Every structure is written in C-alpha cells, then in structure tokens.
SETIMAR-522429 format. One record per residue (C-alpha): residue number from 0; residue in one letter; chain; x, y, z. Coordinates in steps of 0.5 Angstrom, whole numbers, plus 2048, in hexadecimal, padded with zeros to 3 digits. Example, Ala and Ser with C-alpha at 12.3 -4.5 7.8 and 13.67 -1.06 7.14 Angstrom:
2
(rec 0; A; A; (819; 7F7; 810)) (rec 1; S; A; (81B; 7FE; 80E)) 
% end
This chain:
427
(rec 0; X; A; (837; 943; A97)) (rec 1; X; A; (83E; 944; A94)) (rec 2; X; A; (840; 93E; A97)) (rec 3; X; A; (83A; 93A; A94)) (rec 4; X; A; (83C; 93D; A8E)) (rec 5; X; A; (842; 93A; A8E)) (rec 6; X; A; (840; 933; A91)) (rec 7; X; A; (83C; 932; A8B)) (rec 8; X; A; (841; 934; A86)) (rec 9; X; A; (845; 92F; A87)) (rec 10; X; A; (840; 92A; A88)) (rec 11; X; A; (83D; 92C; A81)) (rec 12; X; A; (844; 92B; A7F)) (rec 13; X; A; (844; 925; A81)) (rec 14; X; A; (83E; 922; A7E)) (rec 15; X; A; (840; 91E; A78)) (rec 16; X; A; (840; 920; A72)) (rec 17; X; A; (83B; 91E; A6C)) (rec 18; X; A; (83F; 919; A67)) (rec 19; X; A; (83F; 91C; A60)) (rec 20; X; A; (83C; 918; A5B)) (rec 21; X; A; (841; 914; A57)) (rec 22; X; A; (841; 915; A4F)) (rec 23; X; A; (83D; 910; A4C)) (rec 24; X; A; (842; 90B; A48)) (rec 25; X; A; (841; 90C; A40)) (rec 26; X; A; (83E; 907; A3C)) (rec 27; X; A; (843; 902; A39)) (rec 28; X; A; (843; 903; A31)) (rec 29; X; A; (83F; 8FD; A2E)) (rec 30; X; A; (843; 8F8; A2B)) (rec 31; X; A; (843; 8F9; A23)) (rec 32; X; A; (83E; 8F4; A20)) (rec 33; X; A; (841; 8EF; A1C)) (rec 34; X; A; (83E; 8EF; A15)) (rec 35; X; A; (83B; 8E9; A12)) (rec 36; X; A; (83F; 8E7; A0C)) (rec 37; X; A; (839; 8E7; A08)) (rec 38; X; A; (838; 8EE; A0A)) (rec 39; X; A; (83F; 8F0; A07)) (rec 40; X; A; (83D; 8EC; A01)) (rec 41; X; A; (837; 8F1; A00)) (rec 42; X; A; (83B; 8F7; A01)) (rec 43; X; A; (840; 8F5; 9FC)) (rec 44; X; A; (83B; 8F4; 9F7)) (rec 45; X; A; (837; 8FA; 9F8)) (rec 46; X; A; (83D; 8FE; 9F8)) (rec 47; X; A; (83F; 8FB; 9F1)) (rec 48; X; A; (838; 8FC; 9EE)) (rec 49; X; A; (838; 903; 9F0)) (rec 50; X; A; (83F; 904; 9ED)) (rec 51; X; A; (83D; 900; 9E7)) (rec 52; X; A; (837; 904; 9E6)) (rec 53; X; A; (83B; 90B; 9E6)) (rec 54; X; A; (83F; 908; 9E0)) (rec 55; X; A; (83D; 90C; 9D9)) (rec 56; X; A; (83C; 904; 9D6)) (rec 57; X; A; (836; 900; 9D5)) (rec 58; X; A; (835; 8FA; 9DA)) (rec 59; X; A; (834; 8F5; 9D3)) (rec 60; X; A; (83B; 8F8; 9D1)) (rec 61; X; A; (83E; 8F6; 9D8)) (rec 62; X; A; (83B; 8EF; 9D7)) (rec 63; X; A; (83E; 8EE; 9D0)) (rec 64; X; A; (845; 8F0; 9D3)) (rec 65; X; A; (845; 8EB; 9D9)) (rec 66; X; A; (842; 8E6; 9D4)) (rec 67; X; A; (848; 8E7; 9CF)) (rec 68; X; A; (84D; 8E7; 9D5)) (rec 69; X; A; (84B; 8E0; 9D8)) (rec 70; X; A; (84B; 8DE; 9D1)) (rec 71; X; A; (852; 8E0; 9D0)) (rec 72; X; A; (854; 8DD; 9D6)) (rec 73; X; A; (851; 8D6; 9D4)) (rec 74; X; A; (855; 8D6; 9CE)) (rec 75; X; A; (85B; 8D8; 9D1)) (rec 76; X; A; (85A; 8D2; 9D6)) (rec 77; X; A; (858; 8CD; 9D1)) (rec 78; X; A; (85F; 8CF; 9CC)) (rec 79; X; A; (863; 8CE; 9D3)) (rec 80; X; A; (860; 8C7; 9D4)) (rec 81; X; A; (861; 8C5; 9CD)) (rec 82; X; A; (868; 8C7; 9CD)) (rec 83; X; A; (86B; 8C5; 9D4)) (rec 84; X; A; (866; 8C0; 9D6)) (rec 85; X; A; (864; 8BC; 9CF)) (rec 86; X; A; (86C; 8BC; 9CD)) (rec 87; X; A; (86E; 8B8; 9D3)) (rec 88; X; A; (86E; 8B1; 9D0)) (rec 89; X; A; (874; 8B2; 9CB)) (rec 90; X; A; (879; 8B5; 9CF)) (rec 91; X; A; (878; 8B0; 9D5)) (rec 92; X; A; (879; 8AB; 9D0)) (rec 93; X; A; (87F; 8AE; 9CE)) (rec 94; X; A; (882; 8AF; 9D5)) (rec 95; X; A; (880; 8A8; 9D7)) (rec 96; X; A; (884; 8A5; 9D1)) (rec 97; X; A; (88A; 8AA; 9D3)) (rec 98; X; A; (88A; 8A8; 9DA)) (rec 99; X; A; (88A; 8A1; 9D9)) (rec 100; X; A; (890; 8A2; 9D4)) (rec 101; X; A; (893; 8A6; 9DA)) (rec 102; X; A; (892; 8A1; 9DF)) (rec 103; X; A; (895; 89C; 9DA)) (rec 104; X; A; (89B; 8A0; 9DA)) (rec 105; X; A; (89C; 8A1; 9E1)) (rec 106; X; A; (89A; 89B; 9E4)) (rec 107; X; A; (8A2; 898; 9E3)) (rec 108; X; A; (8A5; 89C; 9E7)) (rec 109; X; A; (8A0; 89B; 9ED)) (rec 110; X; A; (8A0; 896; 9F3)) (rec 111; X; A; (89D; 890; 9F2)) (rec 112; X; A; (897; 892; 9F6)) (rec 113; X; A; (896; 898; 9F1)) (rec 114; X; A; (897; 893; 9EB)) (rec 115; X; A; (891; 88F; 9ED)) (rec 116; X; A; (88D; 895; 9ED)) (rec 117; X; A; (890; 898; 9E7)) (rec 118; X; A; (88E; 891; 9E3)) (rec 119; X; A; (888; 891; 9E6)) (rec 120; X; A; (887; 898; 9E3)) (rec 121; X; A; (88A; 896; 9DC)) (rec 122; X; A; (885; 891; 9DC)) (rec 123; X; A; (87F; 896; 9DD)) (rec 124; X; A; (882; 89A; 9D7)) (rec 125; X; A; (882; 894; 9D3)) (rec 126; X; A; (87B; 893; 9D4)) (rec 127; X; A; (87A; 89A; 9D2)) (rec 128; X; A; (87E; 89A; 9CC)) (rec 129; X; A; (879; 894; 9CA)) (rec 130; X; A; (873; 897; 9CC)) (rec 131; X; A; (874; 89B; 9C5)) (rec 132; X; A; (870; 895; 9C2)) (rec 133; X; A; (872; 890; 9BC)) (rec 134; X; A; (871; 88F; 9B5)) (rec 135; X; A; (870; 88A; 9B0)) (rec 136; X; A; (872; 88A; 9A9)) (rec 137; X; A; (874; 885; 9A4)) (rec 138; X; A; (87A; 885; 99F)) (rec 139; X; A; (87B; 881; 998)) (rec 140; X; A; (880; 882; 993)) (rec 141; X; A; (87E; 881; 98C)) (rec 142; X; A; (884; 87E; 988)) (rec 143; X; A; (881; 87F; 981)) (rec 144; X; A; (87F; 886; 981)) (rec 145; X; A; (885; 888; 987)) (rec 146; X; A; (87F; 88B; 98B)) (rec 147; X; A; (87E; 88B; 992)) (rec 148; X; A; (877; 88A; 995)) (rec 149; X; A; (876; 88D; 99C)) (rec 150; X; A; (86F; 88C; 9A0)) (rec 151; X; A; (86D; 890; 9A5)) (rec 152; X; A; (868; 88C; 9A9)) (rec 153; X; A; (866; 88E; 9AF)) (rec 154; X; A; (868; 892; 9B6)) (rec 155; X; A; (867; 890; 9BD)) (rec 156; X; A; (867; 894; 9C4)) (rec 157; X; A; (869; 89A; 9C1)) (rec 158; X; A; (86C; 8A0; 9C6)) (rec 159; X; A; (866; 8A5; 9C7)) (rec 160; X; A; (868; 8AC; 9C4)) (rec 161; X; A; (862; 8B0; 9C4)) (rec 162; X; A; (85F; 8B3; 9CA)) (rec 163; X; A; (859; 8AE; 9CA)) (rec 164; X; A; (85D; 8A9; 9CB)) (rec 165; X; A; (85E; 8A6; 9C4)) (rec 166; X; A; (861; 8A7; 9BD)) (rec 167; X; A; (860; 8A8; 9B6)) (rec 168; X; A; (866; 8A3; 9B3)) (rec 169; X; A; (868; 8A2; 9AD)) (rec 170; X; A; (86F; 89F; 9AA)) (rec 171; X; A; (874; 8A2; 9A5)) (rec 172; X; A; (879; 89D; 9A2)) (rec 173; X; A; (87F; 89F; 99E)) (rec 174; X; A; (886; 89D; 99C)) (rec 175; X; A; (88C; 8A0; 9A0)) (rec 176; X; A; (891; 8A2; 99D)) (rec 177; X; A; (88E; 8A5; 996)) (rec 178; X; A; (886; 8A6; 999)) (rec 179; X; A; (885; 8A7; 992)) (rec 180; X; A; (87E; 8A4; 992)) (rec 181; X; A; (87A; 8A4; 999)) (rec 182; X; A; (873; 8A1; 99A)) (rec 183; X; A; (86E; 8A3; 99F)) (rec 184; X; A; (868; 89F; 9A2)) (rec 185; X; A; (860; 8A2; 9A3)) (rec 186; X; A; (860; 8A5; 9AA)) (rec 187; X; A; (85C; 8A1; 9AF)) (rec 188; X; A; (858; 8A6; 9B3)) (rec 189; X; A; (858; 8A5; 9BB)) (rec 190; X; A; (85B; 89E; 9BB)) (rec 191; X; A; (860; 89B; 9BF)) (rec 192; X; A; (860; 894; 9BB)) (rec 193; X; A; (85F; 896; 9B4)) (rec 194; X; A; (85E; 891; 9AE)) (rec 195; X; A; (861; 894; 9A8)) (rec 196; X; A; (862; 88E; 9A3)) (rec 197; X; A; (866; 892; 99E)) (rec 198; X; A; (86B; 890; 999)) (rec 199; X; A; (871; 894; 996)) (rec 200; X; A; (876; 892; 990)) (rec 201; X; A; (87D; 895; 990)) (rec 202; X; A; (880; 894; 989)) (rec 203; X; A; (888; 893; 98A)) (rec 204; X; A; (88B; 897; 984)) (rec 205; X; A; (890; 894; 980)) (rec 206; X; A; (895; 899; 97F)) (rec 207; X; A; (89C; 899; 97A)) (rec 208; X; A; (8A3; 89A; 97D)) (rec 209; X; A; (8AA; 89A; 97A)) (rec 210; X; A; (8AE; 895; 97C)) (rec 211; X; A; (8B5; 894; 979)) (rec 212; X; A; (8B3; 899; 974)) (rec 213; X; A; (8AD; 894; 972)) (rec 214; X; A; (8A6; 896; 974)) (rec 215; X; A; (8A2; 890; 978)) (rec 216; X; A; (89C; 88F; 97B)) (rec 217; X; A; (89B; 88E; 983)) (rec 218; X; A; (897; 889; 986)) (rec 219; X; A; (891; 88B; 988)) (rec 220; X; A; (891; 886; 98E)) (rec 221; X; A; (897; 888; 990)) (rec 222; X; A; (896; 890; 98F)) (rec 223; X; A; (890; 88F; 994)) (rec 224; X; A; (894; 88B; 999)) (rec 225; X; A; (898; 893; 99B)) (rec 226; X; A; (891; 896; 99D)) (rec 227; X; A; (88D; 896; 9A3)) (rec 228; X; A; (885; 896; 9A3)) (rec 229; X; A; (882; 89B; 9A8)) (rec 230; X; A; (87B; 89A; 9AA)) (rec 231; X; A; (879; 8A0; 9AE)) (rec 232; X; A; (872; 8A1; 9B2)) (rec 233; X; A; (870; 8A7; 9B2)) (rec 234; X; A; (86A; 8AB; 9B6)) (rec 235; X; A; (866; 8AF; 9B1)) (rec 236; X; A; (865; 8B7; 9B4)) (rec 237; X; A; (860; 8BB; 9B0)) (rec 238; X; A; (863; 8C1; 9B2)) (rec 239; X; A; (86B; 8C0; 9B4)) (rec 240; X; A; (870; 8BC; 9B2)) (rec 241; X; A; (86F; 8B4; 9B2)) (rec 242; X; A; (872; 8B1; 9B8)) (rec 243; X; A; (876; 8AB; 9B8)) (rec 244; X; A; (873; 8A5; 9BC)) (rec 245; X; A; (879; 8A0; 9BB)) (rec 246; X; A; (87D; 89C; 9B5)) (rec 247; X; A; (880; 896; 9B2)) (rec 248; X; A; (886; 896; 9AE)) (rec 249; X; A; (888; 890; 9AA)) (rec 250; X; A; (88F; 88F; 9A7)) (rec 251; X; A; (88E; 88B; 9A1)) (rec 252; X; A; (894; 887; 9A1)) (rec 253; X; A; (892; 885; 9A8)) (rec 254; X; A; (88C; 881; 9A5)) (rec 255; X; A; (88B; 87B; 9A1)) (rec 256; X; A; (886; 87D; 99B)) (rec 257; X; A; (887; 877; 997)) (rec 258; X; A; (880; 875; 99B)) (rec 259; X; A; (87A; 87A; 99D)) (rec 260; X; A; (87B; 87C; 9A4)) (rec 261; X; A; (875; 87E; 9A9)) (rec 262; X; A; (876; 880; 9B0)) (rec 263; X; A; (875; 885; 9B6)) (rec 264; X; A; (87A; 88A; 9B8)) (rec 265; X; A; (87A; 88F; 9BE)) (rec 266; X; A; (87A; 896; 9BD)) (rec 267; X; A; (880; 89A; 9BE)) (rec 268; X; A; (881; 8A1; 9C0)) (rec 269; X; A; (883; 8A5; 9BA)) (rec 270; X; A; (883; 8AD; 9B8)) (rec 271; X; A; (87F; 8AF; 9B3)) (rec 272; X; A; (883; 8B0; 9AC)) (rec 273; X; A; (886; 8B6; 9AB)) (rec 274; X; A; (883; 8BA; 9A4)) (rec 275; X; A; (889; 8B8; 99E)) (rec 276; X; A; (88B; 8BE; 99A)) (rec 277; X; A; (889; 8BC; 993)) (rec 278; X; A; (88B; 8C2; 990)) (rec 279; X; A; (888; 8C9; 98D)) (rec 280; X; A; (885; 8CB; 987)) (rec 281; X; A; (884; 8D2; 984)) (rec 282; X; A; (87E; 8D3; 980)) (rec 283; X; A; (87C; 8DA; 97C)) (rec 284; X; A; (875; 8DB; 97A)) (rec 285; X; A; (871; 8E0; 976)) (rec 286; X; A; (86A; 8E0; 974)) (rec 287; X; A; (866; 8E4; 96F)) (rec 288; X; A; (85F; 8E5; 971)) (rec 289; X; A; (85D; 8E8; 96A)) (rec 290; X; A; (860; 8E3; 966)) (rec 291; X; A; (85F; 8DD; 96B)) (rec 292; X; A; (866; 8DB; 96A)) (rec 293; X; A; (86A; 8D9; 970)) (rec 294; X; A; (871; 8D7; 970)) (rec 295; X; A; (876; 8D3; 974)) (rec 296; X; A; (87D; 8D4; 974)) (rec 297; X; A; (881; 8CE; 978)) (rec 298; X; A; (887; 8D2; 979)) (rec 299; X; A; (88C; 8CE; 97E)) (rec 300; X; A; (88C; 8C9; 983)) (rec 301; X; A; (892; 8C9; 989)) (rec 302; X; A; (894; 8C4; 98E)) (rec 303; X; A; (891; 8BE; 98B)) (rec 304; X; A; (891; 8B7; 98F)) (rec 305; X; A; (896; 8B2; 98D)) (rec 306; X; A; (892; 8AC; 989)) (rec 307; X; A; (898; 8A9; 985)) (rec 308; X; A; (89D; 8A5; 988)) (rec 309; X; A; (8A3; 8AA; 986)) (rec 310; X; A; (8A0; 8AF; 98A)) (rec 311; X; A; (89C; 8B3; 985)) (rec 312; X; A; (895; 8B4; 981)) (rec 313; X; A; (893; 8B4; 97A)) (rec 314; X; A; (88D; 8B9; 97C)) (rec 315; X; A; (887; 8BB; 977)) (rec 316; X; A; (881; 8BE; 979)) (rec 317; X; A; (87A; 8BC; 977)) (rec 318; X; A; (874; 8C2; 977)) (rec 319; X; A; (86D; 8C0; 978)) (rec 320; X; A; (868; 8C5; 977)) (rec 321; X; A; (861; 8C3; 97B)) (rec 322; X; A; (85A; 8C7; 97B)) (rec 323; X; A; (857; 8C5; 982)) (rec 324; X; A; (85A; 8BF; 982)) (rec 325; X; A; (85A; 8BC; 97C)) (rec 326; X; A; (85F; 8BC; 976)) (rec 327; X; A; (860; 8C0; 970)) (rec 328; X; A; (866; 8C0; 96E)) (rec 329; X; A; (86E; 8BE; 970)) (rec 330; X; A; (875; 8C0; 96D)) (rec 331; X; A; (87C; 8BE; 96F)) (rec 332; X; A; (882; 8C1; 96F)) (rec 333; X; A; (889; 8BE; 96C)) (rec 334; X; A; (88E; 8B9; 970)) (rec 335; X; A; (893; 8BC; 974)) (rec 336; X; A; (899; 8B7; 974)) (rec 337; X; A; (89D; 8B6; 97B)) (rec 338; X; A; (89B; 8BC; 97E)) (rec 339; X; A; (898; 8BF; 985)) (rec 340; X; A; (897; 8C6; 983)) (rec 341; X; A; (894; 8C5; 97C)) (rec 342; X; A; (893; 8CB; 977)) (rec 343; X; A; (88C; 8CB; 973)) (rec 344; X; A; (88A; 8D2; 971)) (rec 345; X; A; (884; 8CE; 96D)) (rec 346; X; A; (87D; 8D2; 96C)) (rec 347; X; A; (876; 8CE; 96B)) (rec 348; X; A; (870; 8D2; 969)) (rec 349; X; A; (869; 8D0; 96B)) (rec 350; X; A; (862; 8D3; 968)) (rec 351; X; A; (85E; 8D4; 96F)) (rec 352; X; A; (857; 8D8; 96F)) (rec 353; X; A; (857; 8DE; 974)) (rec 354; X; A; (851; 8DB; 977)) (rec 355; X; A; (855; 8D4; 978)) (rec 356; X; A; (85B; 8D7; 97B)) (rec 357; X; A; (859; 8D7; 982)) (rec 358; X; A; (858; 8D0; 982)) (rec 359; X; A; (85F; 8CE; 97E)) (rec 360; X; A; (865; 8CA; 982)) (rec 361; X; A; (86C; 8CA; 97F)) (rec 362; X; A; (86F; 8C3; 981)) (rec 363; X; A; (877; 8C4; 981)) (rec 364; X; A; (87A; 8BC; 981)) (rec 365; X; A; (882; 8BB; 981)) (rec 366; X; A; (884; 8B4; 97E)) (rec 367; X; A; (88A; 8B0; 97E)) (rec 368; X; A; (88B; 8AD; 977)) (rec 369; X; A; (88D; 8A6; 977)) (rec 370; X; A; (88E; 8A2; 971)) (rec 371; X; A; (88D; 89C; 974)) (rec 372; X; A; (887; 89C; 978)) (rec 373; X; A; (882; 8A1; 97A)) (rec 374; X; A; (883; 8A8; 97B)) (rec 375; X; A; (883; 8AA; 983)) (rec 376; X; A; (880; 8B0; 985)) (rec 377; X; A; (884; 8B5; 989)) (rec 378; X; A; (880; 8B9; 98C)) (rec 379; X; A; (879; 8BD; 98A)) (rec 380; X; A; (876; 8C4; 98C)) (rec 381; X; A; (86F; 8C7; 989)) (rec 382; X; A; (86D; 8CE; 988)) (rec 383; X; A; (866; 8D1; 988)) (rec 384; X; A; (860; 8CE; 98A)) (rec 385; X; A; (860; 8CB; 991)) (rec 386; X; A; (867; 8CD; 992)) (rec 387; X; A; (869; 8D0; 998)) (rec 388; X; A; (870; 8D4; 99A)) (rec 389; X; A; (874; 8D6; 995)) (rec 390; X; A; (870; 8D2; 98F)) (rec 391; X; A; (86B; 8D6; 991)) (rec 392; X; A; (86E; 8DD; 991)) (rec 393; X; A; (871; 8DC; 98A)) (rec 394; X; A; (86B; 8DA; 987)) (rec 395; X; A; (868; 8E1; 98A)) (rec 396; X; A; (86E; 8E5; 989)) (rec 397; X; A; (86D; 8E3; 981)) (rec 398; X; A; (865; 8E5; 981)) (rec 399; X; A; (867; 8EB; 985)) (rec 400; X; A; (86C; 8ED; 97F)) (rec 401; X; A; (869; 8EB; 978)) (rec 402; X; A; (86E; 8EB; 972)) (rec 403; X; A; (874; 8EA; 977)) (rec 404; X; A; (878; 8E4; 978)) (rec 405; X; A; (879; 8E3; 97F)) (rec 406; X; A; (87E; 8DE; 982)) (rec 407; X; A; (87E; 8DA; 988)) (rec 408; X; A; (883; 8D5; 98C)) (rec 409; X; A; (87F; 8CF; 98E)) (rec 410; X; A; (881; 8C9; 993)) (rec 411; X; A; (880; 8C2; 990)) (rec 412; X; A; (87C; 8BE; 994)) (rec 413; X; A; (87A; 8B6; 994)) (rec 414; X; A; (876; 8B4; 98E)) (rec 415; X; A; (871; 8B0; 992)) (rec 416; X; A; (870; 8B6; 997)) (rec 417; X; A; (86F; 8BB; 992)) (rec 418; X; A; (86A; 8B6; 98F)) (rec 419; X; A; (867; 8B5; 995)) (rec 420; X; A; (865; 8BC; 996)) (rec 421; X; A; (863; 8BC; 98E)) (rec 422; X; A; (85E; 8B7; 990)) (rec 423; X; A; (85B; 8BA; 996)) (rec 424; X; A; (855; 8BF; 997)) (rec 425; X; A; (858; 8C6; 995)) (rec 426; X; A; (855; 8CD; 997)) 
% end
C-alpha cells in the first residue's frame, strides 16, 4: 500500500499541469474621431452666441456697432485708395522726366552699346514730354494803340491729370517780368481737346524816363521787346491747388510782330508759378450799432510791390462799400509819392443800418498812381460778407466789440483773384 501510494504520487506529479489562461489583451483605444470643419464652425458659432447672450447689451446695439465699424473700415480703405493710388499719375510723370534727364547726362561717359540704349531712352523721354499736348494761339500787335492782342484758340491731346483719365483745362496768360496783368480763359470740363476761342489785350504802357536830365518817353514796341509772354495750361481742381499741365514761353524779341502770327506749339513742362508778394495793409474797423455808423481807417501799408522804373511806387488806397454785391459808396486816400511803405492814417465813415451789416463788404484796393496812363492795381483784399480767413475774423471781431476800433493786417492778393471770389457764390 505504501509502495502503491509512492508510485501513485510520482505519477500524479508527472502529469502535466493544466495551462493557465492567458490574460486577454486590452482593447486598443479607438482613434480620435476627426472633426468635420462644419462641425467646428457650428461649435464656435454656438459658443459665440452664448457669449453674446451673456453680455448686458441688447442684440440691436451689437448689430449697430458692427455696422459702424464696417463703415469706418470702408471709409478708411477709400481714403487710402484716393491718397496712395489716385495720385500716382503725376509723380510718375515727374519721375519719368527726371529719369530722362539723368539718362541724358549719364550717357556721355558710357560705351558705344550703352550710348545706343541711352539714345533710345532719351527719345522715349522726349516723346513723353511731347505728350503733354499742344496749344494753338495767335498774336497781333496794334501799333496805333500800342496793344498786344493774344488769342487762345484751342488745345489738343492734353495730359490727363484726373483719376478718370481726363482734365478740366484752362489757360492763364501773363507777361514777364512784371506780371501786372493776368488773364484766364474759362474752364473746359472733362476735355483733353478743348476749344477756347478767347482774346486778351495787353496795353503797353508808355513810361516817362529821365535821360541826360530831360524827360523822354520810351517807345512802346521797344518796351515790349524786353518782355516774355507766358501761356500756362492748368487743370482745375475744386478742392485743391490747380496743377500745371504745361506751358509755352515766348520772348517777344524773338518774333516778328509786323504781321499777325497764328501757330501750334507743343507744351513744355512747367512748375506752378509762385505766389507773388504784393505787400500788406493795416485796416482799422469800428461799428456803432445804435448810430448805424461804420468807420474804416486806412492806417499804413508795407512791402508793396515795385511798380515804377526807379524801383518804387506812388501808392494810394481805394475803399469801396458793397451790400450783398452791390456797390454803395467809394472813397480814396491821398497819393504817397515814391514809397513802398506808405503811412496814411485816413478815416472814412459810412452809414450802415444794423439790419444790413451782416451782408456788407469792405473792398480795399491799393493802386500805383500814374500821371500818363491808367493807375495799376498793386493788390486787393476784402473784409466782411463772403470773406474767409483774416477777412472774416476781422469782421467778426468788429461785430463782437461794438464802438471799439479793431485793427488788423491784411495780405494783398491779385485783383483778378479777389474779383473772382466776389463774383462767386457766398455761404
């Protein structure tokens, strides 16, 4: 039994043990689900709407803010376009002209092949300058009346200066070096081939000069020979300074005025003429509403333009009172001989009812007295209704300080420019 038990034990020990069950592998995590773009947008939209719902601002106010922001962005974009894109034409032309000059100067020191290229570029630059357009004009001299008659007939192929590919041209005509009289044609709207057909007359003034101690008269035709006729074509711009399209300069000693002249000439590039300094005048105003009395005191002037041969002038001042553009009265000061800084201190009184004072204008014109011919206007300004800047401020100060004189310096401007402002509409 013991043996049998011993045999049995080894047998049981020899029996193979049952395999242990292997642990089951953990399932692999599922790959994250790819979100659709539309699903992301919907989530962001829902979050945005939830955040908006929590704001203490009504939805209509949020919509109004969005509209205002979009309007501001649109206005800013438009202004940038007008400033940066709309003005590219003119600087481009200037760069092309300057580049043509640089190419012209630099072509001398280059090789033969480079010279040929430079010649081609020069030709292109000349063509570009010729593209400014051309002007037809006429000249005739009346020896009997000592008058130069200038006709501005028409222009062709003018350079486009506006964004729309067109221009609003007009022609300014004057004589150098004195620039005493300037004429302007009418503005031709949106036209690169305008027809003017306007005539202007320059009367050659006969001046007295002292030669060898005896007064003599200069010959008008000889006096004209030392001057230069300038015809400048401008592009009119209502909201900024007018731009020069081109110009023609004709020295009068280079042409024969014995017979009428009619010809076409190409416009050349020209800079806008600088504003000529005509001088300043000091005016004092005093208004008494109860008496309806306006007092204008012409005090003094300084730095007046030289009008006579000796480099001086014989100035006097004309004061004109207008109501709503209609002339009422005029007064004149005495003439101050041979001075550019006259002292007048002369007062003039006008009866102006209080109900009319708002539409009153005081016109101040400084003239150079001439014994032999007509008096030439040195400069002009006006104060009161329709004025701007210093003229308007002086008038307002006078009304704000009744019965007290208010003095102010005024800068003289060309007579034709002031007359154009007076003829225009007033606010």
